[in-house]
Backbone as a chain_set.jsonl record, in Angstrom:
{"seq": "MTQLDTKFPLNSVLQPLMEKVGLKSWTALSQASGVSIKQLRRIRQGKIEDLKISTLLQLATALQISAPELLSALAKLPDPVTALRQEYDRLQLQLQQQPQDLAESFQRESLDQLESWLRYWPIAVAKVKQEANIDPQNLVKLVTPVERLVQSWGLEAIAAVGDRIPYDPQWHQLTQGTADPGTLVTVVAPGYRYQEKLLFRAEVSMH", "coords": {"N": [[39.855, -97.248, -68.576], [42.1, -94.708, -69.404], [45.539, -95.114, -69.959], [47.812, -92.949, -67.855], [50.708, -90.637, -68.152], [53.907, -91.31, -66.503], [54.584, -89.275, -65.054], [52.701, -88.642, -63.134], [52.826, -90.63, -60.42], [50.93, -91.298, -58.944], [48.603, -92.033, -60.075], [48.578, -95.145, -60.56], [47.933, -96.245, -58.017], [45.31, -94.787, -57.311], [43.853, -95.09, -59.544], [42.868, -97.849, -59.922], [41.298, -97.724, -57.76], [39.34, -95.906, -58.43], [37.925, -97.672, -60.564], [36.425, -99.587, -59.437], [34.269, -98.181, -58.175], [32.885, -97.599, -60.468], [33.838, -94.659, -61.486], [35.243, -92.892, -64.231], [36.942, -91.097, -65.243], [39.557, -88.419, -64.153], [38.267, -85.913, -64.026], [35.154, -87.322, -62.967], [35.773, -88.017, -60.853], [36.609, -85.97, -59.304], [33.903, -84.407, -59.576], [32.148, -86.219, -57.647], [34.156, -86.299, -55.742], [34.323, -83.518, -54.933], [36.734, -82.457, -54.539], [38.662, -80.764, -56.448], [40.261, -80.255, -59.545], [42.732, -79.037, -59.996], [43.476, -80.096, -57.145], [43.423, -83.034, -56.924], [45.124, -82.924, -59.667], [47.99, -82.468, -58.305], [48.344, -84.273, -56.341], [48.354, -86.881, -57.877], [50.457, -86.39, -58.925], [52.368, -86.896, -56.988], [52.565, -85.078, -54.879], [51.674, -84.528, -51.817], [52.417, -83.548, -49.681], [50.911, -81.412, -47.962], [48.468, -82.127, -48.225], [44.989, -81.835, -47.105], [43.314, -83.306, -43.998], [40.626, -82.955, -44.545], [40.177, -83.336, -47.3], [41.869, -85.668, -47.751], [39.57, -87.435, -46.54], [37.142, -87.077, -48.071], [37.719, -87.886, -50.644], [38.399, -90.548, -49.882], [36.029, -91.024, -49.131], [34.63, -91.059, -51.559], [35.909, -92.842, -53.2], [34.772, -95.183, -51.805], [35.579, -96.173, -49.406], [37.643, -96.464, -46.359], [39.378, -94.097, -44.717], [42.003, -94.7, -44.003], [42.375, -97.015, -44.882], [42.595, -95.892, -47.432], [45.263, -94.191, -47.158], [46.542, -96.484, -46.735], [46.542, -97.273, -49.411], [48.231, -95.413, -50.882], [50.299, -95.423, -49.484], [52.394, -96.697, -50.656], [54.095, -94.789, -52.11], [56.255, -94.173, -49.627], [57.514, -91.653, -48.251], [55.868, -88.581, -48.765], [53.788, -89.916, -47.575], [53.534, -90.523, -45.032], [54.024, -87.932, -43.122], [51.256, -87.498, -43.58], [49.997, -89.412, -42.649], [50.787, -89.394, -39.704], [49.913, -87.277, -39.058], [46.635, -87.817, -39.389], [46.374, -89.943, -37.016], [46.996, -88.665, -35.23], [44.444, -86.771, -35.2], [42.566, -88.55, -35.131], [43.496, -89.308, -32.618], [42.895, -87.486, -31.112], [39.927, -86.702, -31.428], [39.615, -89.429, -30.159], [40.192, -88.624, -27.541], [38.037, -86.5, -26.891], [35.99, -87.053, -25.726], [36.645, -87.661, -22.766], [37.98, -85.145, -22.114], [35.44, -83.503, -22.438], [34.011, -84.586, -20.268], [35.633, -84.028, -18.164], [35.564, -81.329, -18.249], [32.452, -80.8, -17.775], [32.313, -81.851, -15.119], [34.247, -80.114, -14.056], [33.144, -77.592, -14.193], [30.406, -78.583, -12.266], [31.223, -78.526, -10.161], [31.993, -76.079, -9.647], [29.569, -75.305, -9.415], [28.913, -76.214, -7.113], [30.435, -75.689, -5.073], [29.853, -73.956, -2.612], [28.123, -75.725, -1.446], [30.108, -77.626, -0.599], [32.086, -75.91, 0.679], [30.544, -75.153, 3.44], [28.635, -77.188, 3.745], [30.311, -79.71, 5.514], [30.526, -78.027, 7.631], [28.143, -77.205, 9.162], [27.147, -79.924, 9.453], [29.716, -80.791, 11.206], [28.193, -79.132, 13.455], [25.903, -80.256, 13.917], [26.35, -82.577, 14.795], [27.505, -82.069, 17.445], [24.866, -81.697, 18.693], [22.983, -82.659, 20.961], [20.602, -84.066, 20.787], [19.825, -84.49, 18.383], [20.449, -87.213, 15.816], [23.061, -87.285, 13.762], [23.878, -88.87, 11.719], [21.367, -89.628, 10.059], [21.52, -87.213, 8.696], [23.741, -86.67, 7.343], [23.215, -89.383, 5.535], [21.419, -88.347, 3.341], [23.391, -87.022, 1.709], [25.142, -88.6, 1.069], [25.593, -89.94, -1.413], [26.169, -87.727, -2.826], [29.021, -87.248, -2.402], [30.097, -89.202, -2.697], [29.798, -89.135, -5.715], [31.203, -87.149, -5.974], [33.901, -88.134, -5.3], [34.395, -89.866, -6.877], [35.196, -88.418, -9.191], [37.481, -87.596, -9.05], [37.803, -85.733, -6.732], [39.238, -84.597, -3.908], [39.01, -84.278, 0.025], [41.097, -81.998, 1.477], [41.368, -81.786, 4.049], [39.669, -82.664, 6.825], [36.656, -80.528, 9.657], [37.995, -79.544, 11.785], [40.053, -80.775, 12.57], [43.397, -81.179, 13.444], [46.211, -79.742, 12.295], [49.584, -79.591, 10.169], [50.334, -76.106, 9.953], [50.174, -75.455, 6.126], [50.777, -72.875, 3.783], [50.422, -73.88, 1.1], [47.856, -75.189, 0.733], [46.686, -74.67, 2.926], [44.337, -71.226, 4.42], [44.606, -68.841, 5.978], [42.417, -67.657, 8.527], [42.595, -65.794, 10.046], [45.225, -63.228, 10.644], [48.856, -64.312, 11.002], [50.573, -67.128, 10.309], [53.851, -69.3, 10.742], [54.855, -71.804, 8.78], [54.09, -74.973, 9.041], [53.418, -74.953, 11.928], [50.84, -75.944, 14.19], [47.375, -76.026, 13.194], [44.025, -75.507, 13.484], [41.292, -76.852, 11.153], [38.518, -74.956, 10.348], [36.949, -74.82, 7.805], [36.369, -76.948, 5.053], [39.134, -77.847, 2.639], [39.669, -78.299, -1.054], [40.696, -80.666, -3.051], [41.121, -81.764, -6.478], [41.739, -84.255, -8.726], [44.096, -83.91, -7.681], [45.079, -81.114, -8.238], [44.829, -77.762, -6.673], [41.66, -77.071, -5.58], [40.371, -75.465, -4.089], [41.618, -73.586, -1.049], [41.652, -74.943, 2.11], [40.396, -73.588, 5.117], [41.58, -72.54, 7.863], [42.46, -71.879, 11.112], [44.058, -70.233, 13.976], [43.259, -71.247, 16.52]], "CA": [[40.51, -95.862, -68.367], [43.34, -93.968, -70.682], [46.499, -95.205, -69.172], [48.355, -91.547, -68.22], [51.735, -90.933, -68.123], [54.419, -91.454, -65.515], [54.595, -87.896, -64.336], [51.581, -89.258, -62.186], [52.926, -91.622, -59.986], [49.947, -92.014, -57.977], [47.476, -93.062, -61.038], [48.066, -96.432, -60.591], [47.08, -96.748, -56.579], [43.602, -94.734, -57.218], [42.893, -95.407, -61.094], [41.751, -98.964, -59.601], [40.13, -97.54, -57.305], [38.206, -95.304, -59.162], [37.035, -98.308, -61.377], [36.092, -99.816, -58.559], [33.43, -97.59, -58.192], [32.82, -96.611, -61.508], [33.844, -93.264, -61.786], [35.683, -93.086, -65.234], [37.833, -90.008, -65.079], [39.758, -87.979, -63.018], [36.253, -85.169, -63.89], [34.166, -87.79, -61.964], [36.208, -88.099, -59.345], [36.519, -84.621, -59.049], [33.038, -84.242, -59.273], [32.147, -87.041, -56.857], [35.109, -86.025, -54.068], [35.028, -81.99, -54.118], [38.116, -82.073, -54.662], [39.309, -79.942, -58.113], [41.023, -81.178, -60.306], [44.043, -79.062, -59.768], [44.047, -80.923, -55.968], [43.603, -83.823, -57.789], [46.52, -83.346, -60.192], [49.07, -82.452, -57.35], [47.502, -85.898, -55.68], [48.532, -87.918, -58.661], [51.847, -86.168, -59.162], [52.789, -87.48, -55.716], [52.622, -83.658, -53.511], [50.798, -84.757, -50.751], [52.863, -82.656, -48.458], [49.82, -80.305, -48.216], [47.289, -82.915, -48.227], [44.42, -82.112, -45.559], [42.927, -84.427, -43.932], [39.767, -82.996, -44.877], [40.791, -83.991, -48.437], [41.556, -86.92, -47.678], [38.535, -87.847, -46.093], [36.621, -86.548, -48.968], [38.538, -89.034, -51.546], [38.347, -91.605, -49.053], [34.143, -91.337, -49.053], [33.991, -90.674, -53.036], [36.017, -94.065, -53.346], [34.264, -96.164, -51.209], [37.26, -96.919, -48.756], [37.579, -95.619, -45.271], [40.315, -93.027, -44.946], [42.746, -95.037, -43.286], [42.544, -97.759, -46.634], [43.041, -95.078, -48.947], [46.407, -94.422, -46.619], [47.6, -97.863, -46.608], [47.035, -97.049, -50.762], [48.873, -94.195, -50.754], [51.95, -95.541, -48.703], [53.621, -97.175, -51.306], [54.77, -93.783, -51.893], [56.155, -93.412, -47.791], [58.006, -90.066, -47.517], [55.118, -87.751, -48.196], [52.234, -90.286, -46.789], [54.075, -90.655, -43.419], [53.348, -87.336, -42.185], [49.884, -87.001, -43.597], [49.79, -91.055, -41.382], [50.71, -89.209, -38.631], [48.407, -86.407, -38.656], [45.766, -88.462, -39.486], [46.364, -90.574, -36.078], [47.027, -87.311, -34.389], [43.177, -86.063, -35.465], [42.008, -89.582, -34.375], [43.473, -89.728, -31.008], [42.284, -85.903, -30.343], [38.836, -87.609, -30.825], [38.839, -89.982, -29.392], [40.053, -88.139, -26.309], [37.138, -85.624, -26.916], [34.352, -87.821, -24.664], [37.5, -87.619, -21.661], [38.063, -83.532, -22.055], [33.81, -82.777, -22.258], [33.234, -85.302, -18.926], [36.229, -83.571, -17.031], [34.815, -80.38, -18.211], [31.007, -80.962, -17.373], [32.659, -81.94, -13.805], [34.996, -78.644, -13.376], [31.561, -76.954, -14.324], [29.806, -79.152, -11.432], [32.328, -78.061, -8.809], [31.784, -74.921, -9.281], [28.144, -75.103, -8.64], [28.725, -77.266, -5.168], [31.646, -75.058, -3.937], [29.117, -73.621, -1.91], [27.678, -76.809, -0.392], [31.263, -77.883, -0.567], [32.509, -75.188, 1.857], [29.74, -75.002, 4.096], [28.112, -78.528, 4.541], [31.082, -79.948, 6.711], [30.562, -77.066, 9.151], [26.697, -77.655, 8.9], [27.503, -81.649, 10.167], [29.921, -80.96, 12.485], [27.659, -78.588, 14.566], [24.689, -80.833, 14.175], [26.977, -83.667, 15.589], [27.08, -81.426, 18.974], [23.516, -81.642, 19.356], [22.476, -84.725, 21.296], [18.847, -84.538, 20.481], [19.657, -84.872, 16.512], [20.77, -87.852, 15.003], [23.983, -86.7, 12.481], [23.477, -90.065, 10.558], [20.664, -89.258, 9.443], [21.847, -85.694, 7.995], [24.952, -87.357, 6.57], [23.401, -90.147, 4.509], [21.201, -87.396, 2.325], [24.472, -86.447, 1.088], [26.604, -89.54, 0.937], [25.703, -90.178, -2.579], [26.965, -86.588, -3.552], [30.254, -87.433, -2.032], [30.476, -90.365, -3.218], [30.107, -88.982, -6.755], [32.625, -85.818, -6.204], [35.025, -88.551, -5.174], [34.586, -90.687, -8.186], [35.608, -87.842, -10.589], [38.812, -87.24, -8.25], [37.864, -84.576, -5.512], [39.605, -85.285, -2.292], [39.082, -83.19, 1.146], [42.235, -81.309, 2.002], [41.498, -81.734, 5.923], [37.913, -82.485, 7.853], [36.997, -79.772, 10.051], [37.68, -80.02, 13.749], [41.404, -81.379, 12.37], [44.435, -80.361, 14.178], [47.021, -80.055, 11.469], [50.604, -78.425, 10.77], [49.923, -74.755, 8.806], [50.702, -75.342, 4.908], [50.216, -71.923, 2.881], [50.017, -74.179, -0.054], [46.724, -75.805, 1.43], [45.315, -73.944, 3.506], [44.125, -69.776, 4.095], [43.693, -68.487, 7.79], [40.655, -66.912, 8.209], [42.963, -64.207, 10.005], [46.213, -63.274, 11.313], [49.515, -64.571, 10.156], [51.216, -68.084, 11.008], [54.501, -70.245, 10.545], [54.407, -72.922, 7.813], [54.262, -76.046, 10.367], [52.476, -74.284, 12.758], [49.498, -76.219, 14.251], [46.207, -74.895, 13.316], [42.66, -75.555, 13.211], [40.772, -76.824, 10.625], [37.634, -74.449, 10.426], [36.347, -75.164, 6.571], [37.354, -78.223, 4.302], [39.815, -77.488, 1.462], [39.606, -79.716, -1.634], [42.208, -81.005, -4.898], [40.377, -81.997, -8.273], [42.556, -84.19, -9.886], [45.398, -83.824, -7.792], [45.187, -79.753, -8.423], [44.025, -77.17, -5.857], [40.552, -76.537, -6.065], [40.346, -74.322, -2.74], [42.217, -74.007, 0.238], [40.869, -74.941, 3.886], [40.223, -72.065, 6.046], [42.319, -73.025, 9.367], [42.309, -70.926, 11.862], [45.064, -70.61, 15.195], [42.614, -71.362, 18.081]], "C": [[41.677, -95.603, -69.229], [44.503, -94.149, -69.659], [47.371, -93.575, -68.92], [50.316, -91.935, -67.936], [53.0, -90.983, -66.72], [54.883, -90.489, -64.611], [54.086, -88.073, -63.428], [51.505, -90.296, -61.327], [51.673, -92.062, -58.989], [48.822, -92.272, -58.872], [47.485, -94.733, -60.535], [47.584, -96.655, -59.2], [45.391, -95.534, -57.067], [43.033, -94.798, -58.61], [41.922, -96.954, -60.873], [40.657, -98.651, -58.489], [39.057, -96.869, -57.123], [37.394, -96.38, -60.141], [36.183, -99.357, -60.631], [34.174, -99.315, -58.226], [32.638, -96.791, -59.315], [32.907, -94.888, -62.145], [35.563, -93.929, -62.985], [36.572, -92.367, -66.253], [38.068, -89.683, -64.08], [38.495, -86.761, -62.644], [35.938, -85.771, -62.777], [34.957, -87.745, -61.148], [36.505, -86.733, -58.783], [35.167, -83.925, -58.143], [32.741, -84.712, -57.941], [32.692, -86.814, -55.434], [34.531, -84.445, -53.595], [35.828, -81.498, -54.19], [38.548, -81.881, -55.808], [40.451, -80.556, -58.31], [42.359, -80.408, -60.437], [44.663, -79.529, -58.383], [44.57, -82.324, -56.621], [44.796, -83.926, -58.717], [47.794, -83.22, -59.235], [49.063, -83.996, -56.702], [48.413, -86.827, -56.646], [50.08, -88.01, -59.164], [52.635, -86.489, -57.997], [53.267, -85.977, -54.668], [51.718, -83.487, -53.365], [51.12, -84.059, -49.699], [51.812, -81.974, -47.563], [48.493, -80.78, -47.873], [45.982, -82.836, -46.502], [43.789, -83.255, -45.384], [41.152, -84.423, -44.23], [39.434, -83.595, -46.519], [40.741, -85.073, -48.542], [40.467, -87.668, -47.893], [37.118, -87.628, -46.954], [36.665, -87.674, -50.312], [38.22, -90.088, -50.688], [36.494, -92.066, -49.36], [33.852, -91.367, -50.636], [34.463, -91.862, -53.428], [35.377, -95.382, -52.541], [34.686, -97.066, -50.299], [37.079, -96.221, -47.569], [38.946, -94.739, -45.692], [41.688, -93.399, -44.406], [43.347, -96.647, -43.95], [42.92, -96.809, -47.434], [44.557, -94.404, -48.744], [46.956, -95.201, -47.327], [47.874, -97.574, -48.528], [47.975, -96.57, -51.215], [50.542, -94.604, -50.149], [52.891, -96.227, -49.789], [54.034, -96.289, -51.571], [55.135, -93.444, -50.433], [56.78, -92.337, -47.968], [56.413, -89.11, -47.471], [54.009, -88.353, -47.347], [52.284, -90.046, -45.74], [53.581, -89.649, -42.641], [52.078, -86.978, -41.967], [49.243, -88.921, -42.616], [49.486, -90.189, -40.504], [49.904, -88.004, -38.318], [47.215, -86.787, -38.854], [45.482, -88.852, -38.236], [46.259, -89.604, -35.324], [45.647, -86.852, -34.212], [42.603, -87.022, -34.644], [42.099, -89.596, -32.677], [42.716, -88.295, -30.275], [40.692, -86.091, -30.413], [38.273, -88.12, -30.494], [39.263, -89.876, -27.771], [38.879, -86.892, -26.116], [35.935, -86.112, -25.354], [35.356, -87.302, -23.458], [37.333, -85.869, -21.118], [36.528, -83.305, -21.671], [33.798, -83.491, -20.339], [34.337, -84.4, -17.956], [35.729, -81.622, -17.084], [33.214, -80.032, -17.394], [31.557, -80.901, -15.597], [33.218, -80.856, -13.332], [34.089, -78.072, -13.096], [30.233, -77.071, -12.778], [30.011, -78.603, -10.256], [32.119, -76.955, -8.477], [30.567, -74.959, -8.718], [27.798, -75.712, -6.923], [29.616, -76.813, -4.253], [30.738, -74.454, -3.075], [28.41, -74.596, -0.21], [29.192, -77.681, 0.038], [32.144, -77.605, 0.731], [31.456, -75.545, 3.091], [29.086, -76.906, 5.192], [28.705, -78.82, 5.39], [30.671, -79.563, 8.24], [29.022, -77.44, 9.544], [26.612, -79.033, 10.016], [28.328, -81.575, 11.452], [29.06, -79.922, 13.953], [26.12, -79.326, 15.112], [25.365, -81.954, 15.024], [27.061, -82.905, 17.122], [25.64, -81.211, 19.634], [23.222, -82.908, 20.042], [21.507, -84.787, 20.869], [18.525, -84.328, 18.816], [20.747, -86.24, 16.211], [22.09, -87.868, 13.457], [23.348, -87.863, 11.214], [22.339, -89.702, 9.505], [20.412, -88.252, 8.27], [22.692, -86.572, 7.112], [24.485, -88.095, 5.428], [22.347, -89.028, 3.123], [22.465, -87.227, 1.867], [25.343, -87.383, 1.2], [26.537, -89.544, -0.562], [26.347, -88.877, -3.698], [28.507, -87.173, -3.472], [31.026, -87.989, -2.728], [30.772, -90.086, -4.871], [31.362, -88.243, -7.346], [33.512, -86.782, -6.001], [35.501, -89.296, -6.203], [35.803, -90.0, -9.278], [37.208, -87.207, -9.804], [39.19, -85.97, -7.242], [37.974, -85.673, -4.19], [39.926, -84.003, -1.564], [40.481, -82.92, 1.104], [42.248, -81.907, 3.788], [40.088, -81.942, 5.914], [37.914, -81.141, 8.504], [36.64, -80.285, 11.34], [39.319, -80.491, 13.237], [42.198, -80.586, 12.494], [45.807, -80.585, 13.095], [48.606, -78.992, 11.148], [50.136, -77.516, 9.38], [50.411, -75.584, 7.318], [50.498, -74.262, 3.694], [49.822, -72.375, 1.287], [48.281, -74.59, -0.175], [45.783, -75.288, 1.902], [45.414, -71.855, 3.825], [43.806, -70.027, 5.515], [43.038, -67.473, 7.356], [41.374, -65.358, 9.002], [44.473, -64.308, 11.277], [47.416, -63.983, 10.427], [50.093, -65.902, 10.737], [52.461, -68.688, 10.1], [54.191, -71.511, 10.049], [54.664, -74.196, 9.037], [53.697, -76.058, 11.912], [51.401, -74.905, 13.577], [48.533, -75.54, 14.414], [45.269, -75.528, 13.194], [41.588, -75.732, 11.867], [39.128, -76.102, 10.92], [36.37, -74.581, 8.82], [37.141, -75.766, 5.608], [37.651, -76.977, 2.744], [39.468, -78.635, 0.543], [40.7, -79.5, -2.762], [41.17, -81.599, -5.34], [41.586, -82.674, -8.948], [44.206, -83.83, -9.377], [46.459, -82.083, -7.342], [44.504, -79.137, -6.897], [42.638, -76.446, -6.459], [39.64, -75.223, -5.537], [40.79, -74.186, -1.523], [41.092, -74.183, 1.672], [41.222, -74.028, 4.444], [40.38, -72.772, 7.342], [42.326, -71.568, 10.181], [43.799, -70.943, 13.723], [44.613, -71.112, 16.446], [42.191, -73.028, 17.46]], "O": [[42.162, -96.594, -69.775], [44.517, -93.475, -68.629], [47.559, -92.988, -69.985], [50.922, -92.972, -67.667], [52.495, -90.403, -65.759], [55.478, -90.754, -63.566], [54.754, -87.756, -62.444], [50.467, -90.954, -61.247], [51.63, -93.137, -58.391], [47.907, -92.851, -58.286], [46.479, -95.361, -60.208], [46.617, -97.417, -59.199], [44.336, -96.152, -56.928], [41.839, -94.576, -58.811], [40.818, -97.22, -61.348], [39.535, -99.14, -58.353], [38.163, -96.934, -56.28], [36.274, -96.039, -60.52], [35.283, -99.941, -61.235], [33.189, -100.046, -58.112], [31.988, -95.752, -59.2], [32.233, -94.249, -62.953], [36.436, -94.772, -62.782], [36.888, -92.648, -67.408], [37.479, -90.061, -63.067], [37.93, -86.613, -61.56], [36.186, -85.263, -61.684], [34.465, -86.991, -60.309], [36.613, -86.649, -57.56], [35.076, -83.365, -57.051], [32.946, -83.938, -57.007], [32.121, -86.992, -54.358], [34.321, -84.104, -52.431], [35.992, -80.291, -54.009], [38.908, -82.904, -56.39], [41.291, -81.139, -57.624], [43.24, -81.058, -61.001], [45.879, -79.497, -58.189], [45.742, -82.656, -56.796], [45.496, -84.933, -58.623], [48.695, -84.015, -59.504], [50.078, -84.689, -56.76], [49.237, -87.538, -56.071], [50.737, -88.964, -59.578], [53.832, -86.26, -58.172], [54.206, -85.979, -53.873], [50.884, -82.821, -53.977], [50.311, -83.876, -48.79], [51.982, -82.058, -46.346], [47.589, -80.11, -47.374], [46.037, -83.41, -45.414], [43.637, -84.117, -46.25], [40.456, -85.438, -44.188], [38.424, -84.26, -46.75], [39.897, -85.68, -49.201], [40.218, -88.358, -48.882], [36.061, -88.02, -46.461], [35.652, -88.159, -50.815], [37.29, -90.654, -51.263], [35.987, -93.136, -49.695], [32.721, -91.742, -50.944], [33.629, -92.405, -54.153], [35.67, -96.529, -52.88], [34.42, -98.265, -50.221], [36.305, -95.266, -47.652], [39.436, -94.745, -46.821], [42.532, -92.506, -44.33], [44.375, -97.243, -43.629], [43.77, -97.124, -48.266], [45.172, -94.058, -49.753], [47.679, -94.973, -48.298], [49.004, -97.623, -49.015], [48.68, -97.206, -51.998], [51.622, -94.084, -50.43], [54.114, -96.219, -49.647], [55.201, -96.574, -51.304], [54.491, -92.543, -49.895], [55.918, -91.635, -47.44], [55.84, -88.93, -46.396], [53.352, -87.672, -46.559], [51.378, -89.427, -45.181], [52.874, -89.906, -41.666], [51.596, -86.448, -40.965], [48.136, -89.205, -42.159], [48.305, -89.947, -40.253], [49.283, -87.898, -37.26], [46.427, -85.948, -38.418], [44.416, -88.382, -37.838], [45.271, -89.63, -34.59], [45.423, -86.466, -33.065], [42.134, -86.679, -33.559], [41.243, -89.79, -31.814], [42.158, -88.198, -29.181], [40.084, -85.635, -29.445], [37.059, -88.044, -30.304], [38.89, -90.671, -26.908], [38.926, -86.336, -25.019], [35.401, -85.527, -24.412], [34.861, -86.279, -22.985], [36.772, -85.457, -20.102], [36.345, -82.896, -20.524], [33.573, -82.763, -19.372], [33.841, -84.04, -16.888], [35.619, -80.886, -16.104], [33.015, -79.127, -16.583], [31.194, -79.957, -14.895], [32.843, -80.465, -12.227], [33.869, -77.839, -11.907], [29.489, -76.184, -12.358], [29.152, -78.252, -9.447], [32.023, -76.603, -7.301], [30.449, -74.655, -7.531], [26.918, -75.643, -6.065], [29.75, -77.184, -3.086], [31.516, -74.569, -2.128], [28.282, -74.431, 1.003], [29.193, -78.352, 1.07], [32.685, -78.389, 1.511], [31.867, -76.506, 3.741], [29.097, -77.408, 6.316], [28.193, -78.487, 6.459], [30.539, -80.146, 9.316], [28.976, -78.174, 10.532], [26.098, -79.036, 11.135], [27.959, -82.058, 12.523], [29.338, -80.044, 15.146], [25.461, -79.129, 16.133], [24.774, -82.209, 16.073], [26.443, -83.534, 17.981], [25.359, -80.72, 20.728], [23.27, -84.034, 19.547], [21.327, -85.888, 20.348], [17.471, -84.106, 18.22], [21.933, -86.05, 16.479], [21.879, -88.413, 12.374], [22.645, -87.688, 10.22], [22.52, -89.537, 8.299], [19.61, -88.282, 7.336], [22.177, -87.153, 6.157], [24.987, -87.82, 4.338], [22.756, -89.103, 1.964], [22.129, -87.801, 0.832], [26.485, -87.008, 1.466], [27.56, -89.092, -1.076], [26.792, -88.971, -4.841], [29.086, -87.516, -4.503], [32.106, -87.699, -3.244], [31.744, -90.628, -5.396], [32.101, -88.382, -8.321], [34.464, -86.427, -6.696], [36.692, -89.436, -6.481], [36.748, -90.511, -9.879], [37.831, -86.288, -10.335], [40.267, -85.421, -7.007], [37.427, -86.675, -3.728], [40.61, -83.051, -1.941], [41.127, -83.827, 0.58], [43.203, -82.347, 4.429], [39.367, -81.433, 5.056], [38.859, -80.406, 8.217], [35.737, -80.957, 11.839], [39.876, -80.438, 14.334], [42.15, -79.465, 11.987], [46.385, -81.669, 13.164], [48.78, -77.913, 11.713], [49.761, -77.903, 8.273], [51.176, -76.513, 7.576], [50.07, -74.715, 2.633], [49.211, -71.692, 0.465], [47.607, -74.257, -1.15], [44.579, -75.272, 1.648], [46.42, -71.235, 3.48], [43.136, -70.89, 6.083], [43.011, -66.732, 6.374], [40.984, -64.214, 8.768], [44.684, -65.032, 12.25], [47.152, -64.263, 9.258], [50.116, -65.801, 11.964], [52.315, -68.667, 8.877], [53.436, -72.285, 10.638], [55.571, -74.062, 9.858], [53.614, -76.96, 12.745], [50.667, -73.937, 13.774], [48.399, -74.674, 15.279], [45.581, -76.552, 12.587], [41.03, -74.688, 11.529], [38.463, -76.723, 11.749], [35.153, -74.426, 8.916], [38.267, -75.392, 5.28], [37.059, -76.063, 2.172], [39.072, -79.718, 0.975], [41.307, -78.509, -3.168], [40.283, -81.967, -4.57], [42.38, -82.013, -9.618], [45.179, -83.585, -10.09], [47.51, -81.82, -6.757], [43.83, -79.834, -6.139], [42.509, -75.631, -7.372], [38.814, -74.452, -6.027], [40.144, -74.878, -0.736], [40.053, -73.602, 1.985], [42.36, -73.573, 4.331], [39.503, -73.474, 7.845], [42.199, -70.43, 9.728], [44.134, -72.005, 14.247], [45.39, -71.392, 17.359], [41.596, -73.825, 18.186]]}, "num_chains": 1, "name": "protein.A"}
């Protein structure tokens, strides 16, 4: 490969990598990577401040090395490469977080579907417990796995049906009338927090 002039400081980085994969010209690298000759010229000149991650990945693929390896090679010119490395690291972190974000999105959608059950199942259990001829444990066992599942997601009940608790408008919704904060009220329907944030308020009564 012909040695080019010193106006292209990154030639000395890219040419050895090209030789290893049999790319004997910049045109060949352009065709193999899909990166235009104009873009390659800017890169060879060290003008990579606006180099896109997609372009970096195209070049790395054509040179048969990983993107981090190519970044390490380009790091011989530290100033413009630092920002590019930071952007690459940011995108890598974003990709790593996607599974968690998708899981939380799924959980939230599932909780929306379960809202009716979350609201009224505890009420049904409370009523069943008042019936002497029904063993409430048999009913409770049916939904214990569901309760454990949503608890593992970070779902937390604000209060249980029948609890007498100080009224807090942040977490409680009066079924009727008004009450001052701190007034004792009775929970008639549970509310929930999800990931320590309000999902919906517990319904409470003055009676």
